N, C-alpha and C positions, 0 to 999 in steps of 0.2 A: 235791739242794738247789736251790732257786730261785736263778737268777742275780740279781745286783744290779740289772741293767737291767730284768728282768721285775718285780721288787719295786717299783722306782721307778715303772714304768708302772701297776702295780696301785694304788699309792698315789694317783697322779693320777686314776685312775678313781673311787676312793672319795671323793677330795677334792671331786669335783663335787657331792656331797650337801650339804656344809656351807659350802664356799667356791667357788661356781661361777665368779665373776668371776676370782679369782686362779688357779683351776685352768685356766680357758681360756687365760690368758696362759702358764702353765707348759706346757700342751699345745703351744702354738705354738713355745715355746722348746726343749722337750725331748721332745715327743711323737713317736710313730711311727705312720705310716699303716698299717703292717703289723700292729702290735699292735691298733690301733683296729679294723681289719677283722676280725682273729681274735676280738676281744672280741664284736663284733656277731654273727659266725657262731656263737660259743660260746653266747651267750645264746639265740640262735634254736634251736640244737640242744637245749639243756636244756629249753626250752619244749616242743619237739616230743616230747621223751622222756617228758613227763608223761602222765597218764591222759586228758587232754582232747584231742579231735581238733581241731587248729587248721587253718584254711583256707589255709595257706601252708607252703612248705618252709622249712627252717632257714636257707637262704642267701638267701631272698627279701628280708628287711629290708635287708641290705647292698646288694643289687642295686638296690632301690628308692632307697636313699639315694644311691648312686653314679650311677645312670642318670637318675633323675627328680628327686629332692628337691634335691640339691646344685646341679645345673644350674639348676633352677627358682629357688632362692634367689639364686643368682648373677645371673640375669636380672632378678629383682625388685629386687635391690640396685642394679644398674646403672640401672634405670628410676627408682627412688625416690630414691636417694642420688646419682645421677649421678656414678658413680665413674670414668667414662671409657669407652673402647671395650670392647665385650663380649669381643672376642678377647684383648685385653691383660689384662683383669681375670680371664678364665678361666684363662689361662696362669699368672698370678701367684697367684691365690687359690683355685683349685679344690681342690688337695690340702690346704691348711690348713683350708678349710671342711669338706671331707669327713672329715678326721681328727677335727675337733671334733664334727661331727654324729654320727659313728660312736661316739665316746666318750660323747656325750650320750645316744644311743639305748641303749647298753649299760648306763649308769648308771641310766636310767629303767626298764629292763626287769628288772634284777636282783631287785627285790621280787616281780615276777611269777613268777620261777623258783621261789620258795618257795611262792607262792600257788597255782600250778598243781598242786602236790602236796597242799596242805593245806586250801584254801578251797573252799566250794561254788561252783557255776557262777555263781550270781547275784553273789556277792561278787567272784569273779574278774573278771566283766565290769565291775563298778563300779570296781574297782581299776585295771583296764586303761584305762578312760576317764580316771581321775584321773592316772595315770602318763603318759598321752598329753599332758595339759595340762602336766605337769611337764617333759616333753621339750620342749614349746614354750617354757617358761621358760628351760631350759638353752640352747635355740637363740637366745633373745634375747641372752644373754651371749656366745654364740659369734659372732653377727652383729656385735655391738658391738665385740668384740675383734678379729675378723679384718679388718673393713672400717673400723673407727674411726668409725662413724656415731654420731649422737646417740641418746638414748633413744627419742625419738619415731619416728625413721626405723627404728630396729631393731625397735621394737614393730610398726610398720606392715608391715615386711617379713615378720616371723614370722606376723602375723595373716593375711596374704595367701598364706602358703606352702602353704595347703591347696589352692590352685588347681592347681598341677602334680600334686598327689596325686589330686585329683578327676579331672583329665584322664587320669591313669594308670588310675584305677578304671574310667573310661568305656571305656578301651581294654584292659581286663583280659585279654580273650581273646588278641589279638595279642601283648600284652606277656608273657603267661605262656609263649607259645611262644618268644619271644625270650629270656626268662630261663632257660628249660630249655636252650636252645641255648648261652647264655653259660656255663652251669654244666656243660656236657657235657665229659667228659675230652678228646674230640677237639678241641673249640674251645680249651680251656685249653692244650693242647699247641701248637696252631697259634699262639695268642697268644704263648706263651713263646718259640717257636722263631723266628717271623717278625716279630713286632711288639713284642718286648720293649724295644727302644730307644725306640720311640714311647711306650709305656705308662710306661716309667721316666721319661720327660720330664714326665709329669703330676705326679710328685712333686717336681719341681725347685723349685716355688714354696716348699714347706715347707722343703726342704733349704737353699735360699738364705737364707731368714729365719733358720734356726737357725745357719747358718755365720756370718752377719753378727753375730748376737747373741753367739755364742761368741767371735768376734774382739774384740768390744767388751768382753766380760767379762774376756778375757785382758789387754786394754789397761789395765783398771782396777787391775791389780796394780802398775802404775807409780804410786807415790804422787804424782807430779808431773803426771799426765795428767788434767787436768780436762775436756778435750774428750770423752774416752770416757764419763765420767760424764754429761756433758750429752747425748750422743747416746743413751745408755740411758734417760735421763729422757724424751727425746722419744718413744721407743718406748712407754714406759709411759703417757705423757700421751695419745698417740694411741689407746691402748687404754682410756683413761679409768680407769686404775689410779693414782689421784692420790697415794695414800700413798707408793707406791714411786717415783713420778715426783718428788715433793717431796724424798724422801730423796736421790735421785740429783742433783737440781739443787743441793741444799744441799751435797752433797759436792763438786760442781764449784766452788761459791763458796768453800768452805773451802780448797780447793787453790789457787784463783786468785780473789781478791776482785774482780778486774777482769773476770771472766767475765760480760760484760754480757748475753749471751743468756740465761744461766741466771737472772739477776735478773729479766729480762723475763718468762720463763715462770713463775717463782715468783709474780710479780705477777698474771699472767693466771689462774693456778689459784686464788689467793687471792680474786680478784674473782669468779670463777665460784662459789666456795664461800661467798660472802657475807662474807668477812673483809676488809672494805674498808680498814680502817686498815693491816693487813699489806700489802695490795696497794699502797696508796699509798706505803708505806715502800720496797717493792721498786722501784716505778716511779721514785721519787725518786732511788734509787741509779743507775738507768739514765740518768736525765736528767743527773746529775752526771758520768757517764762519757762519754755520747755523746747530745747533745740532738737528734740527727738519726737516732737508732737506728731500724732497721726502716722506712726511708723516712719518718721522722718520725712513725710511728704511736705512738710513746711519748707524744706530746702528746695524741693521741686517747684513749689508755688513761688517762692522768692526768685528762683532762677528764671522762671517764665515771665514774671513781672519785670525783672531787670531787662530781659530781652525786649519786651514791649516798650520799655523806656529808652532803648538804644544804649544799654550798658552791657555789652557782651562779655567783658572781662569779669564783672561782678557775677553775671549769670554763669559763666564757666566755673567760677570758684564754688558757687552753691551747688551746681549740678554735678560737679565732680564728687563732692561729699555725698550727694544723694545716690548717684549711680554706684559708688563704692559700697553703700549700704543696701541698696535695692538694685541689683545688677540685672534684673529681668522685668523691669517696668518699661513698657514701650513708650509711654508718654515722657518719662524722664530721659530715656535714651534719645528720643527725637529732639527734645529741647537741647540736650547736650550737643547733639550733632549740629543744631542751628547755631549754637554759641561758637563752636569750633569753626564752622563755615564762615561766620562773620569775622572771626579773628584771623582769617587767611590760612586755615589748615584744612583743605578739602579732603585730604587722605584720611585724617582723623574723623572728619565729619561723616564721610561715607561709611567708615567702619561703624560709627554709632548708629547710622540709619539702618545698616544691614543687621546689626544686633537687635534693633527695635523690631524689624520685620520677623526675625527668628524668635524673639521673645513672644510676639503676638501669636505666631504659628504654633508654638509649643505650650501656650497658656491653657489652663483648664477651660472646658467648654463653657461653663457658666460665666466666665469673664470675657469671652470673646466679643460679645456685643458692646462691651464698655470700651474695649481697646482697639476695635476695628479701624476707627478713624485714624489713630496714630500709625497703624501699619500701612494704611493707604498713603498717608502723607510721607512717611519714611521711604516707601517704595518710589514715589514720585521724585523725591529729592535725590535718592541714590542713583536713579536712572539719569537725572539731570547732570550729576557730577561725573558719572561714567562717560557721558558724551563729550565732556570738555577735553 
């Protein structure tokens, strides 16, 4: 009889077909790198057992994922999303990314296992190409979930992830020798006997995430612990799983109505989803509890929401307070410029736009990726007003 753990992992694998975003989150919370690796090897073995002669060994897909694809995606993510130092990101995210990638590969290849026995060669090739695209779609959700990137950055990373694969294809000869060496019994024994502690460290990133998540889940059993619900909400928000994030934040507020941070995050999600009246209601709760919340950013959020609701005078009032306290925040300056522009003050608006551009230009390097958008928008609006 199959163990409950194996059944749970198989359900995660199949869930990728109809709920890829939710499944990737579950893989991070409860998945296993060992199962994902065995699934990739198993699908490769079943493909090799078919009547078609495939130009790779059954273990090659997993080795390509582990040695070429996952490190390549990590490097692209660091360069595009600017996640931090490559060494730190590799130690933290390599095993979660490889687990998600191996599960995605296995889910995408399962239909081929049937096709290799039943479909003509031409149909098999077409299906293989389509499933390759499906693997890219699953990797979009994996990148977004593991790194917490936006949709645009995740799409760019996946679209460019062919580059490390193309480099591997160019070096196919040397790499095939390396792969045969890696798969040899002697090398596997050497790794297990001498390097098992180093290789076990590669899985620490996934284990750390899962242990932290389990600790928070256990804390939620306490009906008076709103902080645990809030922290779980932040995890799901970072993964862009907004339905679950909203549920957790609402639970935190139900436990403790003065959980200001949860109100703030509910407002930010509502704003991002275009529910501006809901966002304003949550932000007003924050203002009532702490009008300097998040270094006064609550005034910026209220101002931006009022702009979205077509209330420029209310927006101007809130953003004036914010820019007096935070005079070098490009986002706040840009929104203030928008409010002034809509109130018929183009000179004041252009001044705010130029201040936003200057604030972004002089910001610390680590902040520039977060504020580059507001600098671009401010430059565009400043040029538009200068041409009038």
